[in-house]
TORVEX-864417 format. One line per 8 residues: number of its first residue (from 1); for each residue x negated, y negated, z negated of N, C-alpha, C. Coordinates in Angstrom, 1 decimal. Layout:
NUM> X,Y,Z,X,Y,Z,X,Y,Z | ...
end
This chain:
1> -42.9,-78.0,65.3,-43.9,-77.5,66.2,-44.3,-76.1,65.8 | -44.4,-75.2,66.8,-44.7,-73.8,66.5,-46.2,-73.7,66.2 | -46.5,-72.8,65.3,-47.9,-72.5,65.0,-48.7,-72.0,66.2 | -49.9,-72.5,66.5,-50.7,-72.1,67.6,-51.9,-71.3,67.0 | -52.2,-70.2,67.6,-53.4,-69.5,67.3,-54.4,-69.7,68.4 | -55.5,-70.3,68.1,-56.6,-70.7,69.0,-57.8,-69.8,68.8 | -58.4,-69.3,69.8,-59.6,-68.6,69.7,-60.7,-69.4,70.4 | -61.8,-69.5,69.8,-63.0,-70.2,70.4,-64.1,-69.1,70.6
9> -64.5,-68.9,71.8,-65.5,-67.9,72.1,-66.7,-68.6,72.8 | -67.8,-68.7,72.0,-69.0,-69.4,72.5,-70.2,-68.9,71.7 | -71.3,-68.7,72.4,-72.5,-68.2,71.7,-73.3,-69.4,71.1 | -72.9,-70.6,71.3,-73.5,-71.8,70.7,-72.8,-72.1,69.4 | -73.6,-71.9,68.3,-73.0,-72.1,66.9,-72.6,-73.5,66.7 | -73.3,-74.5,67.3,-72.9,-75.9,67.1,-71.5,-76.2,67.7 | -71.3,-75.7,68.9,-70.0,-75.8,69.6,-68.9,-75.2,68.8 | -69.2,-73.9,68.3,-68.2,-73.2,67.5,-67.8,-74.0,66.2
17> -68.8,-74.5,65.6,-68.6,-75.3,64.3,-67.8,-76.6,64.6 | -68.2,-77.3,65.6,-67.5,-78.6,66.0,-66.0,-78.3,66.3 | -65.8,-77.3,67.1,-64.4,-77.0,67.5,-63.6,-76.4,66.4 | -64.2,-75.6,65.5,-63.6,-75.1,64.3,-63.1,-76.2,63.4 | -64.0,-77.2,63.2,-63.6,-78.4,62.3,-62.5,-79.2,63.0 | -62.6,-79.4,64.3,-61.6,-80.2,65.0,-60.2,-79.6,65.0 | -60.1,-78.3,65.3,-58.8,-77.7,65.3,-58.3,-77.2,64.0 | -59.3,-76.9,63.1,-59.0,-76.3,61.8,-58.3,-77.4,60.9
25> -58.5,-78.6,61.1,-57.9,-79.7,60.3,-56.5,-80.0,60.7 | -56.0,-79.4,61.8,-54.7,-79.7,62.2,-53.6,-78.8,61.6 | -52.5,-79.3,61.3,-51.4,-78.5,60.8,-50.9,-77.6,61.9 | -50.3,-76.5,61.6,-49.7,-75.5,62.5,-50.7,-75.0,63.5 | -52.0,-74.9,63.1,-53.0,-74.3,64.0,-53.9,-73.4,63.2 | -54.0,-72.2,63.7,-54.9,-71.2,63.2,-56.1,-71.0,64.2 | -57.3,-71.1,63.7,-58.5,-71.0,64.5,-59.3,-69.7,64.2 | -59.6,-69.0,65.2,-60.5,-67.8,65.1,-61.7,-68.1,66.0
33> -62.9,-67.9,65.5,-64.1,-68.2,66.3,-64.9,-66.8,66.5 | -65.5,-66.8,67.7,-66.3,-65.6,68.0,-67.6,-66.1,68.7 | -68.7,-65.7,68.2,-70.0,-66.0,68.8,-70.3,-64.9,69.8 | -69.6,-63.7,69.7,-69.9,-62.6,70.6,-68.6,-62.3,71.4 | -68.5,-62.4,72.7,-67.3,-62.2,73.4,-66.8,-60.8,73.4 | -67.7,-59.8,73.2,-67.3,-58.4,73.1,-66.4,-58.2,71.9 | -66.6,-58.9,70.8,-65.8,-58.8,69.6,-64.4,-59.5,69.8 | -64.3,-60.4,70.7,-63.1,-61.2,71.0,-62.2,-60.5,72.0
41> -62.7,-59.7,72.8,-62.0,-59.3,74.0,-60.8,-58.4,73.7 | -60.9,-57.5,72.7,-59.8,-56.6,72.4,-58.6,-57.4,71.9 | -58.8,-58.3,71.0,-57.7,-59.2,70.4,-57.2,-60.0,71.6 | -58.0,-60.5,72.5,-57.5,-61.3,73.6,-56.7,-60.5,74.5 | -57.1,-59.3,74.8,-56.3,-58.4,75.7,-54.9,-58.2,75.1 | -54.8,-58.1,73.8,-53.5,-57.8,73.2,-52.6,-59.0,73.1 | -53.1,-60.2,73.4,-52.3,-61.4,73.4,-52.3,-62.0,71.9 | -53.3,-61.8,71.2,-53.4,-62.3,69.8,-53.4,-63.8,69.7
49> -53.8,-64.5,70.8,-54.0,-65.9,70.8,-53.1,-66.6,71.8 | -52.7,-67.8,71.4,-52.0,-68.7,72.3,-52.9,-69.4,73.3 | -54.1,-69.8,72.9,-55.1,-70.5,73.7,-56.4,-69.9,73.4 | -57.2,-69.7,74.4,-58.6,-69.3,74.2,-59.5,-70.4,74.9 | -60.4,-70.9,74.1,-61.5,-71.8,74.7,-62.7,-70.9,74.9 | -63.1,-70.8,76.1,-64.1,-69.7,76.5,-65.3,-70.3,77.2 | -66.4,-70.1,76.6,-67.7,-70.5,77.2,-67.9,-69.6,78.4 | -68.5,-70.1,79.5,-68.7,-69.3,80.7,-70.1,-68.6,80.6
57> -71.1,-69.2,80.0,-72.5,-68.6,80.0,-72.8,-68.1,78.6 | -72.7,-66.7,78.5,-73.0,-66.1,77.3,-73.8,-64.8,77.6 | -74.8,-64.4,76.7,-75.6,-63.3,77.1,-74.9,-61.9,77.1 | -73.9,-61.7,76.2,-73.3,-60.4,76.0,-72.3,-60.1,77.2 | -71.6,-61.1,77.6,-70.6,-61.0,78.6,-70.3,-62.4,79.2 | -70.4,-62.5,80.5,-70.1,-63.7,81.2,-68.7,-64.1,81.0 | -68.4,-65.4,80.8,-67.0,-65.8,80.5,-66.1,-65.5,81.7 | -66.6,-65.5,82.9,-65.7,-65.1,84.0,-65.3,-63.7,84.0
65> -66.2,-62.8,83.5,-65.9,-61.4,83.4,-64.9,-61.2,82.2 | -65.1,-61.9,81.2,-64.1,-61.9,80.1,-62.7,-62.3,80.6 | -62.7,-63.4,81.3,-61.4,-63.9,81.8,-60.7,-62.8,82.7 | -61.5,-62.2,83.6,-60.9,-61.2,84.4,-60.4,-60.0,83.6 | -61.1,-59.6,82.6,-60.6,-58.4,81.8,-59.3,-58.8,81.0 | -59.3,-60.0,80.5,-58.2,-60.4,79.7,-57.0,-60.6,80.6 | -57.1,-61.2,81.7,-56.0,-61.5,82.6,-55.4,-60.2,83.1 | -56.2,-59.1,83.3,-55.7,-57.9,83.7,-54.6,-57.3,82.7
73> -54.8,-57.6,81.4,-53.9,-57.1,80.4,-52.9,-58.2,79.9 | -53.3,-59.4,80.1,-52.5,-60.5,79.4,-52.5,-61.7,80.3 | -51.3,-62.1,80.8,-51.3,-63.3,81.6,-50.7,-64.5,80.9 | -50.2,-64.3,79.6,-49.5,-65.3,78.9,-50.5,-66.3,78.2 | -51.6,-65.8,77.7,-52.5,-66.7,76.9,-53.1,-67.7,77.8 | -53.1,-69.0,77.4,-53.8,-70.0,78.1,-55.3,-69.9,77.9 | -56.1,-69.9,79.0,-57.5,-69.8,78.8,-58.2,-71.0,79.5 | -58.9,-71.7,78.7,-59.7,-72.9,79.2,-61.2,-72.5,79.2
81> -61.7,-72.5,80.4,-63.2,-72.3,80.5,-64.0,-73.5,80.2 | -65.0,-73.3,79.4,-65.9,-74.4,79.0,-67.3,-74.1,79.5 | -67.9,-75.2,80.0,-69.3,-75.0,80.5,-70.1,-76.3,80.5 | -71.4,-76.2,80.3,-72.2,-77.4,80.5,-72.9,-77.3,81.8 | -72.7,-76.2,82.5,-73.3,-75.9,83.8,-72.2,-75.8,84.9 | -71.5,-76.8,85.1,-70.4,-76.7,86.1,-70.9,-76.8,87.5 | -70.5,-75.8,88.3,-70.8,-75.7,89.7,-69.5,-75.5,90.4 | -69.5,-75.8,91.7,-68.3,-75.6,92.5,-67.9,-74.2,92.6
89> -68.9,-73.3,92.7,-68.6,-71.8,92.7,-68.0,-71.4,91.5 | -68.5,-71.8,90.3,-67.9,-71.4,89.0,-66.5,-71.9,88.9 | -66.3,-73.1,89.3,-65.0,-73.8,89.1,-64.0,-73.0,90.0 | -64.3,-72.7,91.2,-63.4,-72.0,92.1,-63.2,-70.6,91.6 | -64.2,-69.9,91.1,-64.0,-68.6,90.6,-63.1,-68.6,89.4 | -63.3,-69.5,88.5,-62.4,-69.7,87.3,-60.9,-69.9,87.7 | -60.7,-70.7,88.7,-59.3,-70.9,89.2,-58.8,-69.7,89.9 | -59.6,-69.0,90.6,-59.2,-67.8,91.3,-58.8,-66.7,90.3
97> -59.4,-66.7,89.2,-59.1,-65.7,88.1,-58.1,-66.2,87.2 | -57.4,-67.3,87.5,-56.3,-67.9,86.8,-56.6,-68.5,85.5 | -57.8,-69.1,85.4,-58.1,-70.0,84.2,-57.1,-71.1,84.3 | -56.7,-71.6,83.1,-55.7,-72.6,83.0,-56.3,-74.0,83.1 | -57.6,-74.1,82.8,-58.3,-75.4,82.9,-59.8,-75.1,82.9 | -60.6,-76.1,83.4,-62.0,-76.0,83.4,-62.6,-77.2,82.7 | -63.2,-77.0,81.6,-63.7,-78.2,80.7,-65.2,-78.2,80.8 | -65.7,-79.4,81.0,-67.2,-79.6,81.0,-67.7,-80.1,79.7
105> -68.7,-79.5,79.2,-69.4,-79.9,77.9,-70.6,-80.7,78.3 | -70.9,-81.7,77.5,-70.2,-82.1,76.3,-68.8,-82.8,76.7 | -67.9,-82.6,75.8,-66.5,-83.1,76.0,-66.5,-84.6,76.0 | -65.8,-85.3,76.9,-65.8,-86.7,76.9,-65.0,-87.3,75.8 | -63.9,-86.6,75.4,-63.0,-87.1,74.4,-62.5,-85.9,73.6 | -62.8,-85.8,72.3,-62.3,-84.7,71.5,-60.7,-84.9,71.3 | -60.3,-86.1,71.3,-58.9,-86.4,71.2,-58.1,-85.9,72.4 | -58.7,-86.1,73.6,-58.1,-85.6,74.8,-58.1,-84.1,74.9
113> -59.2,-83.5,74.4,-59.3,-82.0,74.3,-58.2,-81.4,73.4 | -58.1,-82.1,72.3,-57.1,-81.6,71.3,-55.7,-81.7,71.9 | -55.3,-82.8,72.5,-54.0,-82.9,73.2,-53.8,-81.8,74.2 | -54.8,-81.6,75.0,-54.7,-80.6,76.1,-54.4,-79.2,75.5 | -55.1,-78.9,74.5,-55.0,-77.5,73.9,-53.6,-77.4,73.2 | -53.2,-78.4,72.4,-52.0,-78.3,71.7,-50.8,-78.3,72.7 | -50.9,-78.9,73.8,-49.8,-79.0,74.8,-49.8,-77.8,75.7 | -50.8,-76.9,75.6,-50.8,-75.7,76.5,-49.7,-74.7,76.1
end
């Protein structure tokens, strides 16, 4: 199995910590977390990550704007939008901007989330 580099971008420290522990314990996975999307965006544009788990509602930069900026420079990275405030408009906009998946928090199954990310 090839090593995967996963970025988690979320302003909620509890979510960051939970996902860091979940993916950090797996072999062949490197996890980088960002509580500020502005700090993550340059690395994401360069294709530093295989998968990005991206919160949609953040004060510094909306996740959809982050997605749009990253997709302009990098179409290879898999980007999964995460939100606890799922609306039809947000879902459609995420798909329009080529998000690879739309995940609703709280996650129903961490095992299912892990499989989805590792198979991306």
